C-alpha positions in Angstrom: -24.6 -10.6 -41.5 -24.9 -7.2 -43.1 -25.1 -4.3 -40.7 -28.4 -2.6 -40.6 -28.8 1.0 -41.6 -29.1 3.6 -38.9 -31.5 6.6 -38.8 -28.7 8.9 -40.0 -28.0 6.8 -43.0 -31.7 6.6 -43.9 -31.9 10.4 -43.6 -29.0 10.8 -46.1 -30.7 8.4 -48.5 -34.0 10.3 -48.3 -32.2 13.6 -48.8 -30.4 12.3 -51.9 -33.6 10.9 -53.4 -35.6 14.0 -52.4 -34.4 15.8 -55.4 -36.4 15.0 -58.5 -33.4 15.0 -60.9 -31.4 12.6 -58.6 -34.5 10.3 -58.3 -34.8 10.3 -62.1 -31.2 9.4 -62.5 -31.6 6.5 -60.1 -34.6 5.3 -62.1 -32.6 5.6 -65.4 -29.8 3.6 -63.9 -32.1 0.8 -63.0 -32.2 -0.2 -66.6 -29.3 1.5 -68.3 -29.6 -0.2 -71.6 -33.2 1.0 -72.0 -32.5 4.6 -70.9 -29.0 5.2 -72.4 -29.2 3.0 -75.5 -29.0 6.1 -77.7 -25.4 6.7 -76.4 -22.4 4.7 -77.6 -21.2 2.9 -74.4 -17.5 3.4 -73.4 -17.7 0.3 -71.3 -20.3 -2.3 -70.4 -23.2 -0.5 -68.8 -24.3 -3.5 -66.7 -21.0 -4.2 -65.0 -19.3 -0.8 -65.1 -22.2 1.6 -65.3 -23.2 4.7 -67.3 -20.7 7.3 -68.3 -21.3 10.6 -66.4 -21.2 12.4 -69.8 -24.2 10.3 -70.9 -26.1 11.1 -67.7 -25.4 14.8 -68.3 -26.5 14.6 -71.9 -29.8 12.8 -71.1 -30.6 15.0 -68.2 -29.8 18.3 -70.0 -28.2 19.6 -66.8 -24.9 21.3 -66.5 -21.9 19.1 -66.1 -21.1 20.6 -62.7 -24.7 20.0 -61.5 -24.6 16.3 -62.6 -21.2 15.9 -60.9 -22.6 17.3 -57.7 -25.7 15.1 -57.9 -23.7 12.0 -58.5 -21.4 12.8 -55.6 -24.5 13.2 -53.4 -25.8 9.8 -54.6 -22.4 8.3 -54.0 -22.1 9.7 -50.4 -25.6 8.2 -49.7 -24.2 4.8 -50.9 -26.7 4.5 -53.7 -24.3 4.4 -56.6 -20.8 3.0 -57.2 -18.3 4.9 -59.3 -15.8 3.3 -61.7 -13.1 5.1 -63.6 -12.6 4.1 -67.2 -9.9 6.2 -68.7 -10.7 9.8 -67.9 -14.4 9.1 -67.5 -16.3 8.2 -64.4 -19.1 5.6 -64.8 -21.9 5.1 -62.3 -24.1 2.1 -61.5 -26.6 1.5 -58.8 -25.5 -0.3 -55.6 -28.3 -2.9 -55.6 -27.2 -4.5 -52.3 -27.3 -1.1 -50.6 -30.7 -0.4 -52.1 -32.0 -3.7 -50.8 -30.7 -2.8 -47.3 -32.4 0.6 -47.6 -35.7 -1.1 -48.5 -35.4 -3.5 -45.6 -34.6 -0.7 -43.2 -37.6 1.3 -44.4 -39.9 -1.7 -43.9 -38.5 -2.3 -40.4 -38.5 1.3 -39.2 -41.3 3.2 -40.9 
């Protein structure tokens, strides 16, 4: 059985998603082919994720800001990073997101 999320974990998720740009990135990552199709993939978007440089280019935010945002999403357990060469790719952690949804339904 998968451990349930505690209040502290839910608060971290809410904080991470409370920023409009981070929420938008999570929405983009839900369908990476549709949202990042204009960028030549370095690796398979579905299995490895989207290159952080592509997230930065699409968002129009500074590289340091995107790196900070992705670290926040990673700490909240919402994305999983994978290194491909010198680039970090991110994909949503769908199992964690399902646990978050269940925890919200059970506690709110």
